[in-house]
N, CA, C and O atoms as a Maestro MAE file, in Angstrom:
{
 s_m_m2io_version
 :::
 2.0.0
}

f_m_ct {
 s_m_title
 :::
 protein
 m_atom[276] {
  # First column is atom index #
  i_m_mmod_type
  r_m_x_coord
  r_m_y_coord
  r_m_z_coord
  i_m_residue_number
  s_m_chain_name
  s_m_pdb_residue_name
  s_m_pdb_atom_name
  i_m_atomic_number
  :::
  1 25 0.747 -1.238 -0.045 1 A "MET " " N  " 7
  2 3 0.044 -0.038 0.029 1 A "MET " " CA " 6
  3 2 0.876 1.232 0.065 1 A "MET " " C  " 6
  4 15 1.770 1.350 0.903 1 A "MET " " O  " 8
  5 25 0.586 2.265 -0.891 2 A "LYS " " N  " 7
  6 3 1.318 3.483 -0.958 2 A "LYS " " CA " 6
  7 2 1.137 4.219 0.351 2 A "LYS " " C  " 6
  8 15 0.218 3.924 1.114 2 A "LYS " " O  " 8
  9 25 1.950 5.107 0.594 3 A "ARG " " N  " 7
  10 3 1.965 6.051 1.755 3 A "ARG " " CA " 6
  11 2 0.604 6.795 1.845 3 A "ARG " " C  " 6
  12 15 -0.053 6.758 2.885 3 A "ARG " " O  " 8
  13 25 0.221 7.420 0.825 4 A "GLU " " N  " 7
  14 3 -0.999 8.026 0.666 4 A "GLU " " CA " 6
  15 2 -2.190 7.325 1.174 4 A "GLU " " C  " 6
  16 15 -3.065 7.794 1.902 4 A "GLU " " O  " 8
  17 25 -2.099 6.100 0.672 5 A "GLN " " N  " 7
  18 3 -3.284 5.156 1.044 5 A "GLN " " CA " 6
  19 2 -3.260 4.701 2.511 5 A "GLN " " C  " 6
  20 15 -4.317 4.481 3.104 5 A "GLN " " O  " 8
  21 25 -2.040 4.555 3.113 6 A "GLU " " N  " 7
  22 3 -1.884 4.272 4.446 6 A "GLU " " CA " 6
  23 2 -2.384 5.436 5.335 6 A "GLU " " C  " 6
  24 15 -3.016 5.184 6.360 6 A "GLU " " O  " 8
  25 25 -2.105 6.736 4.950 7 A "TYR " " N  " 7
  26 3 -2.545 7.810 5.639 7 A "TYR " " CA " 6
  27 2 -4.015 7.926 5.503 7 A "TYR " " C  " 6
  28 15 -4.647 8.319 6.483 7 A "TYR " " O  " 8
  29 25 -4.644 7.627 4.387 8 A "ARG " " N  " 7
  30 3 -6.062 7.876 4.233 8 A "ARG " " CA " 6
  31 2 -6.688 6.727 5.066 8 A "ARG " " C  " 6
  32 15 -7.730 6.962 5.678 8 A "ARG " " O  " 8
  33 25 -6.179 5.633 5.120 9 A "HIS " " N  " 7
  34 3 -6.782 4.375 5.856 9 A "HIS " " CA " 6
  35 2 -6.663 4.884 7.497 9 A "HIS " " C  " 6
  36 15 -7.626 4.658 8.230 9 A "HIS " " O  " 8
  37 25 -5.583 5.501 7.986 10 A "LEU " " N  " 7
  38 3 -5.543 5.879 9.258 10 A "LEU " " CA " 6
  39 2 -6.611 6.976 9.510 10 A "LEU " " C  " 6
  40 15 -7.315 6.915 10.518 10 A "LEU " " O  " 8
  41 25 -6.730 7.897 8.679 11 A "ALA " " N  " 7
  42 3 -7.686 9.006 8.849 11 A "ALA " " CA " 6
  43 2 -9.105 8.324 8.927 11 A "ALA " " C  " 6
  44 15 -9.915 8.618 9.807 11 A "ALA " " O  " 8
  45 25 -9.335 7.427 7.980 12 A "ALA " " N  " 7
  46 3 -10.711 6.862 8.025 12 A "ALA " " CA " 6
  47 2 -11.059 6.111 9.409 12 A "ALA " " C  " 6
  48 15 -12.184 6.181 9.902 12 A "ALA " " O  " 8
  49 25 -9.992 5.382 9.998 13 A "ASP " " N  " 7
  50 3 -10.072 4.920 11.144 13 A "ASP " " CA " 6
  51 2 -10.433 5.849 12.379 13 A "ASP " " C  " 6
  52 15 -11.162 5.554 13.326 13 A "ASP " " O  " 8
  53 25 -9.741 7.067 12.149 14 A "LEU " " N  " 7
  54 3 -9.983 8.097 13.314 14 A "LEU " " CA " 6
  55 2 -11.354 8.680 13.096 14 A "LEU " " C  " 6
  56 15 -12.084 8.919 14.057 14 A "LEU " " O  " 8
  57 25 -11.719 8.915 11.854 15 A "PHE " " N  " 7
  58 3 -13.154 9.410 11.681 15 A "PHE " " CA " 6
  59 2 -14.158 8.367 12.249 15 A "PHE " " C  " 6
  60 15 -15.145 8.826 12.823 15 A "PHE " " O  " 8
  61 25 -14.042 7.204 12.169 16 A "ARG " " N  " 7
  62 3 -14.899 6.177 12.615 16 A "ARG " " CA " 6
  63 2 -14.840 6.090 13.974 16 A "ARG " " C  " 6
  64 15 -15.895 5.778 14.525 16 A "ARG " " O  " 8
  65 25 -13.775 6.305 14.737 17 A "ARG " " N  " 7
  66 3 -13.597 6.375 16.270 17 A "ARG " " CA " 6
  67 2 -14.427 7.656 16.633 17 A "ARG " " C  " 6
  68 15 -15.236 7.603 17.560 17 A "ARG " " O  " 8
  69 25 -14.244 8.761 15.941 18 A "ALA " " N  " 7
  70 3 -15.043 9.937 16.243 18 A "ALA " " CA " 6
  71 2 -16.547 9.815 16.325 18 A "ALA " " C  " 6
  72 15 -17.264 10.378 17.152 18 A "ALA " " O  " 8
  73 25 -16.935 8.987 15.338 19 A "GLY " " N  " 7
  74 3 -18.380 8.711 15.189 19 A "GLY " " CA " 6
  75 2 -18.988 7.846 16.477 19 A "GLY " " C  " 6
  76 15 -20.155 7.932 16.859 19 A "GLY " " O  " 8
  77 25 -18.078 7.089 17.006 20 A "GLU " " N  " 7
  78 3 -18.416 6.051 18.074 20 A "GLU " " CA " 6
  79 2 -18.275 6.804 19.421 20 A "GLU " " C  " 6
  80 15 -18.766 6.264 20.412 20 A "GLU " " O  " 8
  81 25 -17.656 7.994 19.552 21 A "GLU " " N  " 7
  82 3 -17.346 8.601 20.700 21 A "GLU " " CA " 6
  83 2 -18.494 9.376 21.213 21 A "GLU " " C  " 6
  84 15 -19.310 9.903 20.456 21 A "GLU " " O  " 8
  85 25 -18.563 9.452 22.643 22 A "GLN " " N  " 7
  86 3 -19.637 10.128 23.255 22 A "GLN " " CA " 6
  87 2 -19.250 11.588 23.760 22 A "GLN " " C  " 6
  88 15 -20.065 12.498 23.911 22 A "GLN " " O  " 8
  89 25 -17.930 11.669 23.989 23 A "SER " " N  " 7
  90 3 -17.390 13.049 24.482 23 A "SER " " CA " 6
  91 2 -17.230 13.934 23.278 23 A "SER " " C  " 6
  92 15 -16.625 13.552 22.277 23 A "SER " " O  " 8
  93 25 -17.818 15.202 23.394 24 A "ALA " " N  " 7
  94 3 -17.671 16.205 22.307 24 A "ALA " " CA " 6
  95 2 -16.186 16.556 22.251 24 A "ALA " " C  " 6
  96 15 -15.713 16.735 21.129 24 A "ALA " " O  " 8
  97 25 -15.466 16.666 23.212 25 A "GLU " " N  " 7
  98 3 -13.960 17.038 23.228 25 A "GLU " " CA " 6
  99 2 -13.164 15.946 22.440 25 A "GLU " " C  " 6
  100 15 -12.418 16.268 21.515 25 A "GLU " " O  " 8
  101 25 -13.339 14.653 22.825 26 A "LEU " " N  " 7
  102 3 -12.554 13.567 22.125 26 A "LEU " " CA " 6
  103 2 -13.066 13.492 20.709 26 A "LEU " " C  " 6
  104 15 -12.252 13.138 19.856 26 A "LEU " " O  " 8
  105 25 -14.300 13.775 20.333 27 A "ILE " " N  " 7
  106 3 -14.845 13.770 18.943 27 A "ILE " " CA " 6
  107 2 -14.059 14.708 18.200 27 A "ILE " " C  " 6
  108 15 -13.538 14.406 17.127 27 A "ILE " " O  " 8
  109 25 -13.948 15.912 18.769 28 A "ALA " " N  " 7
  110 3 -12.998 17.008 18.143 28 A "ALA " " CA " 6
  111 2 -11.713 16.748 17.856 28 A "ALA " " C  " 6
  112 15 -11.191 17.136 16.811 28 A "ALA " " O  " 8
  113 25 -11.009 15.971 18.891 29 A "GLN " " N  " 7
  114 3 -9.741 15.540 18.831 29 A "GLN " " CA " 6
  115 2 -9.514 14.647 17.751 29 A "GLN " " C  " 6
  116 15 -8.672 14.873 16.882 29 A "GLN " " O  " 8
  117 25 -10.313 13.535 17.781 30 A "TRP " " N  " 7
  118 3 -10.259 12.462 16.813 30 A "TRP " " CA " 6
  119 2 -10.384 13.063 15.397 30 A "TRP " " C  " 6
  120 15 -9.627 12.620 14.533 30 A "TRP " " O  " 8
  121 25 -11.269 14.033 15.077 31 A "LYS " " N  " 7
  122 3 -11.541 14.501 13.734 31 A "LYS " " CA " 6
  123 2 -10.208 15.536 13.358 31 A "LYS " " C  " 6
  124 15 -9.741 15.455 12.222 31 A "LYS " " O  " 8
  125 25 -9.652 16.441 14.273 32 A "ILE " " N  " 7
  126 3 -8.534 16.957 14.139 32 A "ILE " " CA " 6
  127 2 -7.445 16.028 13.605 32 A "ILE " " C  " 6
  128 15 -6.846 16.267 12.557 32 A "ILE " " O  " 8
  129 25 -7.223 15.001 14.339 33 A "LEU " " N  " 7
  130 3 -6.077 14.148 14.087 33 A "LEU " " CA " 6
  131 2 -6.231 13.479 12.654 33 A "LEU " " C  " 6
  132 15 -5.306 13.294 11.863 33 A "LEU " " O  " 8
  133 25 -7.610 13.138 12.458 34 A "GLY " " N  " 7
  134 3 -7.949 12.600 11.077 34 A "GLY " " CA " 6
  135 2 -7.532 13.475 10.003 34 A "GLY " " C  " 6
  136 15 -6.984 13.095 8.968 34 A "GLY " " O  " 8
  137 25 -7.850 14.785 10.335 35 A "SER " " N  " 7
  138 3 -7.656 15.855 9.189 35 A "SER " " CA " 6
  139 2 -6.151 16.001 8.932 35 A "SER " " C  " 6
  140 15 -5.708 16.196 7.800 35 A "SER " " O  " 8
  141 25 -5.433 15.905 9.955 36 A "ARG " " N  " 7
  142 3 -4.004 15.906 9.734 36 A "ARG " " CA " 6
  143 2 -3.447 14.741 8.861 36 A "ARG " " C  " 6
  144 15 -2.606 14.933 7.983 36 A "ARG " " O  " 8
  145 25 -3.954 13.567 9.149 37 A "TYR " " N  " 7
  146 3 -3.723 12.453 8.313 37 A "TYR " " CA " 6
  147 2 -3.969 12.582 6.836 37 A "TYR " " C  " 6
  148 15 -3.186 12.173 5.978 37 A "TYR " " O  " 8
  149 25 -5.117 13.182 6.603 38 A "LEU " " N  " 7
  150 3 -5.469 13.645 5.255 38 A "LEU " " CA " 6
  151 2 -4.625 14.574 4.698 38 A "LEU " " C  " 6
  152 15 -4.334 14.432 3.511 38 A "LEU " " O  " 8
  153 25 -4.161 15.526 5.340 39 A "GLU " " N  " 7
  154 3 -3.049 16.507 4.888 39 A "GLU " " CA " 6
  155 2 -1.751 15.711 4.499 39 A "GLU " " C  " 6
  156 15 -1.110 15.896 3.464 39 A "GLU " " O  " 8
  157 25 -1.474 14.846 5.433 40 A "LEU " " N  " 7
  158 3 -0.277 14.076 5.081 40 A "LEU " " CA " 6
  159 2 -0.468 13.232 3.799 40 A "LEU " " C  " 6
  160 15 0.429 13.165 2.959 40 A "LEU " " O  " 8
  161 25 -1.681 12.573 3.657 41 A "ALA " " N  " 7
  162 3 -1.850 11.863 2.479 41 A "ALA " " CA " 6
  163 2 -1.688 12.736 1.325 41 A "ALA " " C  " 6
  164 15 -0.940 12.323 0.439 41 A "ALA " " O  " 8
  165 25 -2.303 13.973 1.157 42 A "ASP " " N  " 7
  166 3 -2.163 14.892 0.187 42 A "ASP " " CA " 6
  167 2 -0.642 15.179 -0.165 42 A "ASP " " C  " 6
  168 15 -0.218 15.225 -1.320 42 A "ASP " " O  " 8
  169 25 0.191 15.383 1.074 43 A "GLN " " N  " 7
  170 3 1.418 15.781 0.761 43 A "GLN " " CA " 6
  171 2 2.314 14.492 0.215 43 A "GLN " " C  " 6
  172 15 3.169 14.604 -0.663 43 A "GLN " " O  " 8
  173 25 2.012 13.394 0.806 44 A "SER " " N  " 7
  174 3 2.698 12.202 0.259 44 A "SER " " CA " 6
  175 2 2.414 12.005 -1.118 44 A "SER " " C  " 6
  176 15 3.304 11.668 -1.899 44 A "SER " " O  " 8
  177 25 1.208 12.197 -1.482 45 A "LYS " " N  " 7
  178 3 0.848 12.055 -2.970 45 A "LYS " " CA " 6
  179 2 1.751 12.920 -3.889 45 A "LYS " " C  " 6
  180 15 2.345 12.451 -4.860 45 A "LYS " " O  " 8
  181 25 1.815 14.350 -3.471 46 A "LYS " " N  " 7
  182 3 2.773 15.052 -4.078 46 A "LYS " " CA " 6
  183 2 4.236 14.618 -4.188 46 A "LYS " " C  " 6
  184 15 4.913 14.846 -5.191 46 A "LYS " " O  " 8
  185 25 4.711 13.945 -3.043 47 A "LEU " " N  " 7
  186 3 6.002 13.488 -2.882 47 A "LEU " " CA " 6
  187 2 6.176 12.342 -3.860 47 A "LEU " " C  " 6
  188 15 7.180 12.259 -4.567 47 A "LEU " " O  " 8
  189 25 5.227 11.494 -3.892 48 A "ASP " " N  " 7
  190 3 5.126 10.409 -4.774 48 A "ASP " " CA " 6
  191 2 5.332 10.880 -6.192 48 A "ASP " " C  " 6
  192 15 6.234 10.390 -6.870 48 A "ASP " " O  " 8
  193 25 4.524 11.820 -6.668 49 A "ASP " " N  " 7
  194 3 4.550 12.356 -8.021 49 A "ASP " " CA " 6
  195 2 5.931 12.856 -8.383 49 A "ASP " " C  " 6
  196 15 6.373 12.715 -9.524 49 A "ASP " " O  " 8
  197 25 6.648 13.471 -7.363 50 A "ASN " " N  " 7
  198 3 7.964 14.023 -7.645 50 A "ASN " " CA " 6
  199 2 9.145 12.923 -7.411 50 A "ASN " " C  " 6
  200 15 10.340 13.196 -7.526 50 A "ASN " " O  " 8
  201 25 8.690 11.782 -7.103 51 A "GLU " " N  " 7
  202 3 9.787 10.724 -6.847 51 A "GLU " " CA " 6
  203 2 10.729 10.994 -5.718 51 A "GLU " " C  " 6
  204 15 11.885 10.572 -5.730 51 A "GLU " " O  " 8
  205 25 10.180 11.764 -4.653 52 A "THR " " N  " 7
  206 3 10.977 12.130 -3.516 52 A "THR " " CA " 6
  207 2 11.281 10.774 -2.744 52 A "THR " " C  " 6
  208 15 10.503 9.820 -2.750 52 A "THR " " O  " 8
  209 25 12.489 10.796 -2.085 53 A "VAL " " N  " 7
  210 3 12.728 9.479 -1.332 53 A "VAL " " CA " 6
  211 2 12.433 9.578 0.160 53 A "VAL " " C  " 6
  212 15 12.024 8.571 0.737 53 A "VAL " " O  " 8
  213 25 12.607 10.692 0.811 54 A "TYR " " N  " 7
  214 3 12.440 10.805 2.153 54 A "TYR " " CA " 6
  215 2 10.823 10.370 2.656 54 A "TYR " " C  " 6
  216 15 9.809 10.738 2.063 54 A "TYR " " O  " 8
  217 25 10.844 9.643 3.689 55 A "ASP " " N  " 7
  218 3 9.662 9.129 4.180 55 A "ASP " " CA " 6
  219 2 9.713 9.293 5.843 55 A "ASP " " C  " 6
  220 15 10.449 8.611 6.557 55 A "ASP " " O  " 8
  221 25 8.866 10.246 6.292 56 A "PRO " " N  " 7
  222 3 8.935 10.339 7.806 56 A "PRO " " CA " 6
  223 2 8.549 9.175 8.680 56 A "PRO " " C  " 6
  224 15 8.902 9.069 9.855 56 A "PRO " " O  " 8
  225 25 7.801 8.307 8.029 57 A "ILE " " N  " 7
  226 3 7.254 7.081 8.876 57 A "ILE " " CA " 6
  227 2 7.899 5.836 8.233 57 A "ILE " " C  " 6
  228 15 7.744 5.531 7.050 57 A "ILE " " O  " 8
  229 25 8.702 5.087 9.204 58 A "PRO " " N  " 7
  230 3 9.187 3.826 8.696 58 A "PRO " " CA " 6
  231 2 8.222 2.665 8.483 58 A "PRO " " C  " 6
  232 15 8.112 1.740 9.288 58 A "PRO " " O  " 8
  233 25 7.495 2.774 7.292 59 A "TRP " " N  " 7
  234 3 6.378 1.752 7.156 59 A "TRP " " CA " 6
  235 2 6.652 0.393 7.262 59 A "TRP " " C  " 6
  236 15 5.853 -0.414 7.738 59 A "TRP " " O  " 8
  237 25 7.949 0.063 6.758 60 A "ASP " " N  " 7
  238 3 8.319 -1.370 6.773 60 A "ASP " " CA " 6
  239 2 8.588 -1.767 8.211 60 A "ASP " " C  " 6
  240 15 8.372 -2.954 8.453 60 A "ASP " " O  " 8
  241 25 9.046 -0.959 9.288 61 A "ARG " " N  " 7
  242 3 9.104 -1.461 10.679 61 A "ARG " " CA " 6
  243 2 7.767 -1.588 11.242 61 A "ARG " " C  " 6
  244 15 7.518 -2.493 12.039 61 A "ARG " " O  " 8
  245 25 6.838 -0.687 10.856 62 A "LEU " " N  " 7
  246 3 5.450 -0.701 11.428 62 A "LEU " " CA " 6
  247 2 4.731 -2.011 11.102 62 A "LEU " " C  " 6
  248 15 4.011 -2.620 11.893 62 A "LEU " " O  " 8
  249 25 5.028 -2.399 9.760 63 A "ARG " " N  " 7
  250 3 4.212 -3.532 9.289 63 A "ARG " " CA " 6
  251 2 4.940 -4.773 9.999 63 A "ARG " " C  " 6
  252 15 4.198 -5.674 10.392 63 A "ARG " " O  " 8
  253 25 6.125 -4.888 10.174 64 A "LYS " " N  " 7
  254 3 6.739 -5.986 10.743 64 A "LYS " " CA " 6
  255 2 6.228 -6.226 12.337 64 A "LYS " " C  " 6
  256 15 6.016 -7.337 12.823 64 A "LYS " " O  " 8
  257 25 6.096 -5.097 12.953 65 A "LYS " " N  " 7
  258 3 5.559 -5.181 14.376 65 A "LYS " " CA " 6
  259 2 4.107 -5.667 14.231 65 A "LYS " " C  " 6
  260 15 3.723 -6.515 15.036 65 A "LYS " " O  " 8
  261 25 3.261 -5.218 13.287 66 A "GLY " " N  " 7
  262 3 1.868 -5.715 13.139 66 A "GLY " " CA " 6
  263 2 1.713 -7.040 12.956 66 A "GLY " " C  " 6
  264 15 0.718 -7.606 13.407 66 A "GLY " " O  " 8
  265 25 2.707 -7.729 12.250 67 A "THR " " N  " 7
  266 3 2.597 -9.093 11.816 67 A "THR " " CA " 6
  267 2 3.131 -10.074 12.951 67 A "THR " " C  " 6
  268 15 2.767 -11.250 12.975 67 A "THR " " O  " 8
  269 25 3.962 -9.568 13.840 68 A "GLU " " N  " 7
  270 3 4.515 -10.391 14.861 68 A "GLU " " CA " 6
  271 2 3.386 -10.627 15.998 68 A "GLU " " C  " 6
  272 15 3.501 -11.637 16.694 68 A "GLU " " O  " 8
  273 25 2.470 -9.884 16.186 69 A "ALA " " N  " 7
  274 3 1.696 -9.841 17.292 69 A "ALA " " CA " 6
  275 2 0.582 -10.963 17.127 69 A "ALA " " C  " 6
  276 15 -0.260 -11.132 18.009 69 A "ALA " " O  " 8
  :::
 }
 m_bond[275] {
  # First column is bond index #
  i_m_from
  i_m_to
  i_m_order
  :::
  1 1 2 1
  2 2 3 1
  3 3 4 2
  4 3 5 1
  5 5 6 1
  6 6 7 1
  7 7 8 2
  8 7 9 1
  9 9 10 1
  10 10 11 1
  11 11 12 2
  12 11 13 1
  13 13 14 1
  14 14 15 1
  15 15 16 2
  16 15 17 1
  17 17 18 1
  18 18 19 1
  19 19 20 2
  20 19 21 1
  21 21 22 1
  22 22 23 1
  23 23 24 2
  24 23 25 1
  25 25 26 1
  26 26 27 1
  27 27 28 2
  28 27 29 1
  29 29 30 1
  30 30 31 1
  31 31 32 2
  32 31 33 1
  33 33 34 1
  34 34 35 1
  35 35 36 2
  36 35 37 1
  37 37 38 1
  38 38 39 1
  39 39 40 2
  40 39 41 1
  41 41 42 1
  42 42 43 1
  43 43 44 2
  44 43 45 1
  45 45 46 1
  46 46 47 1
  47 47 48 2
  48 47 49 1
  49 49 50 1
  50 50 51 1
  51 51 52 2
  52 51 53 1
  53 53 54 1
  54 54 55 1
  55 55 56 2
  56 55 57 1
  57 57 58 1
  58 58 59 1
  59 59 60 2
  60 59 61 1
  61 61 62 1
  62 62 63 1
  63 63 64 2
  64 63 65 1
  65 65 66 1
  66 66 67 1
  67 67 68 2
  68 67 69 1
  69 69 70 1
  70 70 71 1
  71 71 72 2
  72 71 73 1
  73 73 74 1
  74 74 75 1
  75 75 76 2
  76 75 77 1
  77 77 78 1
  78 78 79 1
  79 79 80 2
  80 79 81 1
  81 81 82 1
  82 82 83 1
  83 83 84 2
  84 83 85 1
  85 85 86 1
  86 86 87 1
  87 87 88 2
  88 87 89 1
  89 89 90 1
  90 90 91 1
  91 91 92 2
  92 91 93 1
  93 93 94 1
  94 94 95 1
  95 95 96 2
  96 95 97 1
  97 97 98 1
  98 98 99 1
  99 99 100 2
  100 99 101 1
  101 101 102 1
  102 102 103 1
  103 103 104 2
  104 103 105 1
  105 105 106 1
  106 106 107 1
  107 107 108 2
  108 107 109 1
  109 109 110 1
  110 110 111 1
  111 111 112 2
  112 111 113 1
  113 113 114 1
  114 114 115 1
  115 115 116 2
  116 115 117 1
  117 117 118 1
  118 118 119 1
  119 119 120 2
  120 119 121 1
  121 121 122 1
  122 122 123 1
  123 123 124 2
  124 123 125 1
  125 125 126 1
  126 126 127 1
  127 127 128 2
  128 127 129 1
  129 129 130 1
  130 130 131 1
  131 131 132 2
  132 131 133 1
  133 133 134 1
  134 134 135 1
  135 135 136 2
  136 135 137 1
  137 137 138 1
  138 138 139 1
  139 139 140 2
  140 139 141 1
  141 141 142 1
  142 142 143 1
  143 143 144 2
  144 143 145 1
  145 145 146 1
  146 146 147 1
  147 147 148 2
  148 147 149 1
  149 149 150 1
  150 150 151 1
  151 151 152 2
  152 151 153 1
  153 153 154 1
  154 154 155 1
  155 155 156 2
  156 155 157 1
  157 157 158 1
  158 158 159 1
  159 159 160 2
  160 159 161 1
  161 161 162 1
  162 162 163 1
  163 163 164 2
  164 163 165 1
  165 165 166 1
  166 166 167 1
  167 167 168 2
  168 167 169 1
  169 169 170 1
  170 170 171 1
  171 171 172 2
  172 171 173 1
  173 173 174 1
  174 174 175 1
  175 175 176 2
  176 175 177 1
  177 177 178 1
  178 178 179 1
  179 179 180 2
  180 179 181 1
  181 181 182 1
  182 182 183 1
  183 183 184 2
  184 183 185 1
  185 185 186 1
  186 186 187 1
  187 187 188 2
  188 187 189 1
  189 189 190 1
  190 190 191 1
  191 191 192 2
  192 191 193 1
  193 193 194 1
  194 194 195 1
  195 195 196 2
  196 195 197 1
  197 197 198 1
  198 198 199 1
  199 199 200 2
  200 199 201 1
  201 201 202 1
  202 202 203 1
  203 203 204 2
  204 203 205 1
  205 205 206 1
  206 206 207 1
  207 207 208 2
  208 207 209 1
  209 209 210 1
  210 210 211 1
  211 211 212 2
  212 211 213 1
  213 213 214 1
  214 214 215 1
  215 215 216 2
  216 215 217 1
  217 217 218 1
  218 218 219 1
  219 219 220 2
  220 219 221 1
  221 221 222 1
  222 222 223 1
  223 223 224 2
  224 223 225 1
  225 225 226 1
  226 226 227 1
  227 227 228 2
  228 227 229 1
  229 229 230 1
  230 230 231 1
  231 231 232 2
  232 231 233 1
  233 233 234 1
  234 234 235 1
  235 235 236 2
  236 235 237 1
  237 237 238 1
  238 238 239 1
  239 239 240 2
  240 239 241 1
  241 241 242 1
  242 242 243 1
  243 243 244 2
  244 243 245 1
  245 245 246 1
  246 246 247 1
  247 247 248 2
  248 247 249 1
  249 249 250 1
  250 250 251 1
  251 251 252 2
  252 251 253 1
  253 253 254 1
  254 254 255 1
  255 255 256 2
  256 255 257 1
  257 257 258 1
  258 258 259 1
  259 259 260 2
  260 259 261 1
  261 261 262 1
  262 262 263 1
  263 263 264 2
  264 263 265 1
  265 265 266 1
  266 266 267 1
  267 267 268 2
  268 267 269 1
  269 269 270 1
  270 270 271 1
  271 271 272 2
  272 271 273 1
  273 273 274 1
  274 274 275 1
  275 275 276 2
  :::
 }
}
């Protein structure tokens, strides 16, 4: 999965959590964080289009941790 898709998946998860939350403060915080992930998705798409090498999140290490559990 490309970085853009990873970020969009994370954002969707946070928006889902916001929809399940009872506290107005937590709903707002989940939505703010989800919005930031969407911004990162847009930025990563631009980076992919320019073939930029730098990636702030080590996706390969995150995936290995997820498969070990």
